[in-house]
Structures are given as structure tokens and as C-alpha cells.
C-alpha positions as CSV (number, residue, x, y, z in Angstrom):
1,X,72.3,106.3,143.3
2,X,71.6,108.1,140.1
3,X,72.9,107.5,136.6
4,X,75.2,110.0,135.0
5,X,73.4,112.6,132.9
6,X,74.8,111.3,129.6
7,X,73.2,107.8,130.2
8,X,69.9,109.4,130.9
9,X,70.0,111.5,127.7
10,X,71.4,108.8,125.5
11,X,74.4,110.9,124.7
12,X,76.8,108.2,125.8
13,X,78.2,106.3,122.9
14,X,80.2,103.2,122.6
15,X,83.9,103.5,121.8
16,X,83.2,102.2,118.2
17,X,82.4,105.0,115.8
18,X,79.1,105.0,113.9
19,X,79.0,103.0,110.6
20,X,78.8,106.1,108.5
21,X,81.9,107.5,110.1
22,X,83.7,104.2,109.5
23,X,82.6,104.1,105.9
24,X,83.7,107.7,105.2
25,X,87.3,107.2,106.4
26,X,90.9,106.8,105.1
27,X,90.8,103.1,106.0
28,X,87.7,102.5,103.9
29,X,89.2,104.5,101.0
30,X,92.3,102.3,101.0
31,X,90.3,99.1,101.2
32,X,88.0,100.3,98.4
33,X,91.1,101.2,96.2
34,X,92.6,97.8,96.8
35,X,89.2,96.1,96.1
36,X,88.7,98.2,93.0
37,X,92.1,97.1,91.6
38,X,91.5,93.4,92.4
39,X,87.9,93.7,91.1
40,X,89.1,95.1,87.8
41,X,91.6,92.3,87.3
42,X,89.2,89.4,88.2
43,X,86.3,91.1,86.4
44,X,88.4,91.1,83.2
45,X,89.1,87.4,83.8
46,X,85.3,86.8,84.2
47,X,84.5,88.9,81.2
48,X,86.9,86.9,79.0
49,X,85.4,83.7,80.4
50,X,81.9,85.0,79.6
51,X,82.9,85.9,76.1
52,X,84.6,82.5,75.5
53,X,81.7,80.5,76.9
54,X,79.2,82.4,74.7
55,X,81.2,82.7,71.5
56,X,83.1,79.4,71.5
57,X,80.9,77.1,73.5
58,X,77.5,78.6,72.5
59,X,76.4,78.7,76.2
60,X,73.3,80.7,77.2
61,X,74.4,84.2,78.1
62,X,72.8,84.2,81.5
63,X,74.3,80.9,82.5
64,X,77.7,82.0,81.2
65,X,77.4,85.2,83.2
66,X,76.7,83.2,86.3
67,X,79.6,80.9,85.7
68,X,82.0,83.7,85.0
69,X,80.8,85.6,88.1
70,X,81.3,82.6,90.4
71,X,84.8,81.8,88.9
72,X,86.0,85.4,89.2
73,X,84.6,85.7,92.7
74,X,86.5,82.7,94.0
75,X,89.7,84.3,92.6
76,X,88.7,87.6,94.2
77,X,88.4,85.9,97.6
78,X,92.0,84.7,97.5
79,X,93.2,88.3,96.8
80,X,90.7,89.7,99.3
81,X,91.8,87.5,102.2
82,X,95.5,88.0,101.6
83,X,95.7,91.6,100.5
84,X,92.5,93.7,100.5
85,X,91.4,92.8,104.0
86,X,94.7,91.6,105.4
87,X,94.8,91.5,109.2
88,X,91.2,90.2,109.5
89,X,90.6,87.8,112.4
90,X,88.2,85.8,110.3
91,X,89.4,82.3,109.5
92,X,90.1,81.3,105.9
93,X,87.3,78.7,105.7
94,X,84.6,80.7,107.5
95,X,85.6,83.8,105.6
96,X,85.2,81.9,102.3
97,X,81.8,80.7,103.5
98,X,80.7,84.3,104.3
99,X,82.3,85.5,101.0
100,X,80.2,82.9,99.1
101,X,77.0,84.1,100.8
102,X,77.9,87.7,99.9
103,X,78.7,86.5,96.4
104,X,75.2,85.0,96.3
105,X,73.8,88.4,97.0
106,X,76.1,89.8,94.3
107,X,75.1,87.1,91.9
108,X,71.4,87.9,92.5
109,X,72.0,91.6,91.9
110,X,74.1,90.8,88.8
111,X,71.7,88.4,87.2
112,X,68.6,90.5,87.9
113,X,70.2,93.7,86.5
114,X,71.9,91.8,83.6
115,X,68.6,90.2,82.6
116,X,66.8,93.6,82.8
117,X,69.5,95.2,80.6
118,X,69.2,92.3,78.1
119,X,65.4,92.4,78.0
120,X,64.8,96.2,78.1
121,X,67.7,97.8,76.4
122,X,69.6,97.4,73.1
123,X,72.9,97.2,75.0
124,X,75.5,94.6,73.9
125,X,75.6,91.9,76.5
126,X,79.3,92.7,77.4
127,X,78.5,96.4,77.9
128,X,75.5,95.4,80.1
129,X,77.7,93.2,82.2
130,X,80.2,96.0,82.7
131,X,77.5,98.4,83.9
132,X,76.0,95.8,86.2
133,X,79.4,95.1,87.8
134,X,79.6,98.5,89.3
135,X,76.4,98.0,91.4
136,X,77.1,94.4,92.3
137,X,80.8,95.2,93.1
138,X,80.0,98.0,95.5
139,X,77.3,95.9,97.2
140,X,79.7,93.1,97.7
141,X,82.5,95.4,98.9
142,X,80.2,96.8,101.6
143,X,79.0,93.4,102.7
144,X,82.6,92.0,102.9
145,X,84.2,95.0,104.5
146,X,81.6,95.4,107.2
147,X,80.2,92.0,107.9
148,X,82.7,89.4,106.7
149,X,86.2,90.7,107.2
150,X,85.1,93.4,109.7
151,X,87.8,95.8,108.5
152,X,85.4,98.8,108.4
């Protein structure tokens, strides 16, 4: 018995589209739009918290950025689970665990880039934090959409 020609040539593909095809789709655009809206709201919350911690409590800017990041990401998870990625089969507790792991990656990206901006540019710390949020936010969106909530 011989195998079909497409198996021999590797032309046979699984029913699931390639990752790039899933990323460049209407579904991903909708998820990204929802995520962007939620991200802007919780980022504003985190930015106000950062400002308050630095200006009113005299906290170290890097420590305040970390605290603001973690607080806003916990809020983001609540919106993510119920609205952005609704319909996920991931459980609430396990999803939050994965979300925190992804937030750890985002936190590392955030702190590394934030520290670099503070050290090597004359940018105001709030402006630096805004710029850093774009890179960290897209990184976390991809991790959560593909690996955690599996909606892409």
C-alpha cells in the first residue's frame, strides 16, 4: 500500500491554518481592537498610579512602574477574560496563572525598556512609560491571544 502523493510531498496540511494566517485575520483584528481599548483604559489607571506613587509617596520610579504595571494588568485580566477573549475554554484560575506568566514577560520588557529610556534619553519618565507600553502591550496581546486564551 502506498501513501497518497500529498503525504509524500508534505503538501498535506492540518485543518488549522498557519499562525501567520490566523494573526492576519478579521478575528485577530477584532481581538486587537478590544484589547487596545481595554489596554488604554487600564494603562491610564496604571499611569495615574505611577504618577501618584512617585509624586505623592516619593517612591522609586522603577518600583512604582512595576507596581503600576502589575495592578493595571490584574484589572486587564478581568476585562480580557470576560470581553476581549470571551468564549475561551481556559478556566478562570488557570487563565489568570498564564496571564500572570505573560505579564511577567511584559513586565521584563517594560522594565528593561523603561530603564533604558531613563538612562539613555532625556525623556520624561511618563513619556518613556507610554512609549514602552506599545511594545510590551503588543507582546502580551500575542502571548495571550495565541497561547493563553487560544482565540487566535
